[in-house]
C-alpha positions as CSV (number, residue, x, y, z in Angstrom):
1,X,28.3,122.3,-43.1
2,X,31.2,120.6,-41.3
3,X,29.8,121.6,-37.9
4,X,26.3,120.2,-38.9
5,X,27.9,116.9,-39.9
6,X,29.8,116.6,-36.6
7,X,26.6,117.2,-34.6
8,X,24.7,114.6,-36.6
9,X,27.5,112.1,-36.0
10,X,27.5,112.8,-32.3
11,X,23.7,112.4,-32.1
12,X,23.8,109.1,-34.1
13,X,26.5,107.8,-31.7
14,X,24.5,108.6,-28.6
15,X,21.4,106.8,-29.9
16,X,23.3,103.9,-31.3
17,X,24.9,103.3,-27.9
18,X,21.6,103.6,-25.9
19,X,20.5,100.4,-24.2
20,X,17.3,99.2,-26.0
21,X,15.8,97.7,-22.8
22,X,12.3,96.5,-22.4
23,X,10.6,99.7,-21.2
24,X,6.8,99.6,-21.3
25,X,5.0,101.7,-23.9
26,X,2.5,103.2,-21.4
27,X,2.9,104.0,-17.7
28,X,-0.9,104.4,-17.2
29,X,-1.6,100.8,-16.5
30,X,-4.0,99.2,-14.1
31,X,-6.2,96.1,-13.8
32,X,-9.3,96.6,-11.7
33,X,-11.0,93.3,-10.8
34,X,-14.5,93.1,-9.2
35,X,-15.7,89.7,-8.0
36,X,-19.4,89.0,-7.3
37,X,-21.5,86.0,-6.8
38,X,-24.6,85.0,-8.9
39,X,-26.8,87.3,-6.7
40,X,-24.6,90.3,-7.5
41,X,-23.0,90.5,-4.0
42,X,-19.3,91.3,-3.6
43,X,-17.1,88.4,-2.6
44,X,-14.1,89.3,-0.3
45,X,-11.0,87.2,0.4
46,X,-10.8,85.6,-3.0
47,X,-7.3,84.8,-4.2
48,X,-6.5,86.2,-7.6
49,X,-3.8,84.5,-9.7
50,X,-2.3,85.6,-13.0
51,X,-1.0,83.0,-15.5
52,X,0.5,84.3,-18.8
53,X,-0.3,82.4,-22.0
54,X,2.4,81.3,-24.4
55,X,1.8,81.2,-28.2
56,X,3.3,77.8,-28.5
57,X,1.2,74.6,-28.3
58,X,3.8,72.3,-27.0
59,X,3.9,74.2,-23.7
60,X,0.7,72.5,-22.7
61,X,3.0,70.2,-20.6
62,X,3.4,73.0,-18.2
63,X,-0.1,72.2,-16.8
64,X,1.5,69.1,-15.1
65,X,1.9,71.2,-11.9
66,X,5.5,70.4,-11.3
67,X,5.7,73.6,-9.2
68,X,7.7,72.2,-6.3
69,X,10.8,72.2,-8.5
70,X,11.2,75.9,-9.6
71,X,14.8,75.4,-10.7
72,X,16.6,76.0,-13.9
73,X,20.2,75.4,-14.8
74,X,22.5,78.2,-16.2
75,X,25.9,77.7,-17.7
76,X,28.4,80.5,-18.1
77,X,32.0,80.5,-19.3
78,X,34.8,82.8,-18.1
79,X,38.2,82.9,-19.8
80,X,40.2,84.1,-16.8
81,X,39.9,84.3,-13.1
82,X,37.4,87.0,-12.3
83,X,34.7,88.2,-9.9
84,X,31.3,87.0,-11.2
85,X,27.9,88.3,-10.3
86,X,24.8,86.4,-11.6
87,X,21.5,88.0,-10.5
88,X,17.8,88.0,-11.5
89,X,15.6,91.1,-12.1
90,X,12.0,91.9,-12.8
91,X,11.3,93.5,-16.2
92,X,11.0,96.8,-14.4
93,X,14.6,96.5,-13.3
94,X,14.0,95.5,-9.7
95,X,16.7,93.1,-8.4
96,X,15.3,89.9,-7.0
97,X,18.0,87.3,-6.3
98,X,21.7,86.9,-6.5
99,X,22.7,83.4,-7.6
100,X,26.5,83.9,-7.9
101,X,28.7,86.6,-6.3
102,X,32.2,85.4,-5.9
103,X,35.6,85.0,-7.5
104,X,35.8,82.1,-9.9
105,X,38.6,80.5,-11.9
106,X,38.6,80.3,-15.6
107,X,36.4,77.6,-17.1
108,X,32.8,76.5,-17.9
109,X,30.5,76.6,-14.9
110,X,27.0,75.4,-14.2
111,X,24.6,76.4,-11.4
112,X,21.1,75.2,-10.6
113,X,19.3,78.5,-9.9
114,X,16.5,78.3,-7.3
115,X,13.3,80.3,-8.1
116,X,11.2,79.0,-5.2
117,X,11.1,82.4,-3.6
118,X,9.8,84.0,-6.7
119,X,6.1,84.3,-6.2
120,X,4.8,85.3,-9.6
121,X,4.7,84.1,-13.2
122,X,6.4,85.9,-16.0
123,X,9.6,86.9,-17.7
124,X,12.7,87.7,-15.7
125,X,16.1,89.0,-16.7
126,X,19.3,87.2,-15.5
127,X,22.4,89.4,-15.8
128,X,26.0,88.3,-15.6
129,X,28.9,90.6,-14.9
130,X,32.5,89.5,-14.8
131,X,35.0,91.9,-13.3
132,X,38.7,91.9,-12.5
133,X,38.0,93.5,-9.1
134,X,35.3,93.1,-6.4
135,X,34.0,96.6,-6.9
136,X,33.3,96.0,-10.6
137,X,35.3,99.0,-11.7
138,X,37.0,97.0,-14.4
139,X,34.2,95.0,-16.2
140,X,35.5,92.3,-18.4
141,X,32.2,90.9,-19.7
142,X,28.5,91.6,-19.4
143,X,25.5,89.8,-20.8
144,X,21.8,89.0,-20.0
145,X,19.1,86.4,-20.9
146,X,15.3,86.3,-20.6
147,X,14.1,83.4,-18.4
148,X,10.5,82.4,-18.1
149,X,8.8,81.1,-15.0
150,X,5.2,79.7,-15.6
151,X,3.5,78.2,-12.6
152,X,0.0,77.1,-13.7
153,X,-1.2,76.1,-10.3
154,X,-3.1,79.1,-8.7
155,X,-1.6,78.3,-5.3
156,X,1.9,79.2,-6.7
157,X,0.8,82.2,-8.8
158,X,-1.4,84.2,-6.5
159,X,-0.8,88.0,-6.7
160,X,-3.6,89.5,-4.5
161,X,-6.8,89.0,-2.6
162,X,-10.1,90.8,-3.0
163,X,-10.9,93.3,-0.4
164,X,-14.1,93.7,1.6
165,X,-15.7,95.2,-1.5
166,X,-14.7,92.2,-3.6
167,X,-12.2,94.3,-5.5
168,X,-8.5,94.1,-6.3
169,X,-6.2,96.5,-8.2
170,X,-3.1,95.2,-10.0
171,X,-0.6,97.7,-11.2
172,X,2.5,95.5,-11.5
173,X,3.0,95.6,-15.2
174,X,5.9,93.2,-15.2
175,X,3.3,90.4,-14.6
176,X,2.2,90.8,-18.2
177,X,5.2,90.2,-20.5
178,X,3.3,90.9,-23.7
179,X,3.0,94.5,-22.8
180,X,6.8,94.9,-23.1
181,X,9.1,95.1,-26.2
182,X,10.5,91.6,-25.6
183,X,12.0,89.8,-28.7
184,X,11.1,86.1,-29.2
185,X,12.5,84.1,-26.3
186,X,14.6,80.9,-26.7
187,X,12.9,77.6,-25.9
188,X,15.2,75.1,-24.4
189,X,14.9,71.5,-23.3
190,X,15.6,70.1,-19.8
191,X,19.0,68.8,-20.9
192,X,20.8,71.5,-22.9
193,X,21.1,75.3,-23.2
194,X,20.9,75.0,-27.0
195,X,17.6,76.6,-28.3
196,X,15.2,74.2,-30.0
197,X,12.7,77.0,-31.0
198,X,11.5,80.3,-29.8
199,X,8.2,81.7,-28.5
200,X,6.3,84.9,-27.6
201,X,3.4,85.7,-25.2
202,X,-0.2,85.9,-26.1
203,X,-2.1,89.2,-25.4
204,X,-4.5,87.2,-23.2
205,X,-3.8,85.8,-19.7
206,X,-5.6,83.3,-17.4
207,X,-7.1,85.0,-14.4
208,X,-7.8,82.3,-11.7
209,X,-10.1,83.0,-8.7
210,X,-9.5,80.6,-5.8
211,X,-11.0,80.2,-2.3
212,X,-8.8,80.6,0.8
213,X,-7.1,77.2,0.8
214,X,-6.9,77.0,-3.1
215,X,-9.0,73.8,-3.0
216,X,-11.4,75.2,-5.6
217,X,-10.7,77.6,-8.5
218,X,-12.5,79.3,-11.4
219,X,-10.5,80.2,-14.6
220,X,-11.1,83.1,-16.9
221,X,-9.2,84.0,-20.1
222,X,-9.0,87.7,-20.6
223,X,-7.2,90.1,-23.0
224,X,-5.1,92.6,-21.2
225,X,-4.3,96.0,-22.9
226,X,-1.6,98.5,-22.2
227,X,-3.8,100.9,-20.2
228,X,-6.9,100.7,-18.0
229,X,-8.5,97.2,-17.7
230,X,-11.8,96.7,-15.8
231,X,-12.8,93.0,-15.3
232,X,-16.0,91.9,-13.7
233,X,-15.8,88.2,-12.7
234,X,-18.3,85.9,-11.2
235,X,-17.6,83.6,-8.3
236,X,-20.1,80.8,-9.2
237,X,-20.0,77.6,-7.3
238,X,-21.4,75.7,-10.3
239,X,-18.2,76.5,-12.2
240,X,-15.8,75.3,-9.5
241,X,-12.9,73.4,-10.8
242,X,-10.9,71.5,-8.3
243,X,-7.2,72.4,-8.3
244,X,-4.5,69.8,-8.1
245,X,-3.2,69.7,-4.5
246,X,0.5,69.6,-4.0
247,X,2.1,68.4,-0.8
248,X,4.6,70.6,0.8
249,X,8.1,69.3,0.3
250,X,11.5,70.3,1.7
251,X,13.9,71.0,-1.1
252,X,17.6,70.6,-0.9
253,X,19.1,72.7,-3.7
254,X,22.8,72.3,-4.3
255,X,23.9,75.9,-4.5
256,X,27.5,75.0,-5.2
257,X,28.8,75.9,-8.7
258,X,29.8,72.9,-10.8
259,X,32.9,73.5,-12.9
260,X,32.6,71.3,-16.0
261,X,35.7,72.5,-17.8
262,X,38.8,74.4,-16.8
263,X,39.5,75.9,-20.2
264,X,37.1,77.9,-22.4
265,X,37.7,79.9,-25.6
266,X,35.4,82.8,-24.9
267,X,33.2,84.6,-22.4
268,X,29.6,83.5,-22.6
269,X,26.3,83.4,-20.8
270,X,24.1,80.6,-22.1
271,X,20.3,80.3,-22.2
272,X,18.9,78.7,-19.0
273,X,17.4,75.2,-19.4
274,X,14.7,74.2,-19.3
275,X,13.1,77.5,-20.5
276,X,10.2,78.0,-19.8
277,X,10.2,76.1,-16.4
278,X,8.0,75.7,-13.4
């Protein structure tokens, strides 16, 4: 009996320490899109954009097409001098960008993270690791947050083009956050990391079809399931909706870290703000 209790205790410990993560429920996932005109002929070279939908009405403001910004501020506190790494990842664990990788003094720090190189909408993970050494063998603190990038303009959210048969296949599951076990995400304003509410994602997405220069687009709302999805969409000139055109601008992002306090009482990674952002 004593041996059984010991085995049960060990098993419980292993499972209780396991990282919950956001692993998808089903690896057999695809979206097959076929685009045809009113005559039933295939239409090649059509841009396909994916725009997730949030279950929160106040986020309608994101249709303002403020896409040339693509920045969000992150605050983090360190209680002693340490090597800090702050990086972004896809939901599938692929590393995207490193925002901070250097030794920092104790204090409260702010950085305006630049997401202009991130080409797709969705949820991303920002992880912070503070270590006493550069090789991260002595980790002092680790934490992560979910950040949400929603760019409603098709020009900034294109993921693929139809081939010569008017077809495109999308297998990147991380483009569809509702298919993951993500808890409600903190909603923050543009001035503070303090959450003002929370939100989740709808099971439907906006699929936008656009011509080569994105001057005209057609929008479809479709439910996406965790498995095989086959969508037949029509490229109908009578449904054309003109997209808002955004002039190209040269951005100058201050990548320096701003230290706002030299003393802090605890290690902490704050929610980015604003969240969502575009």
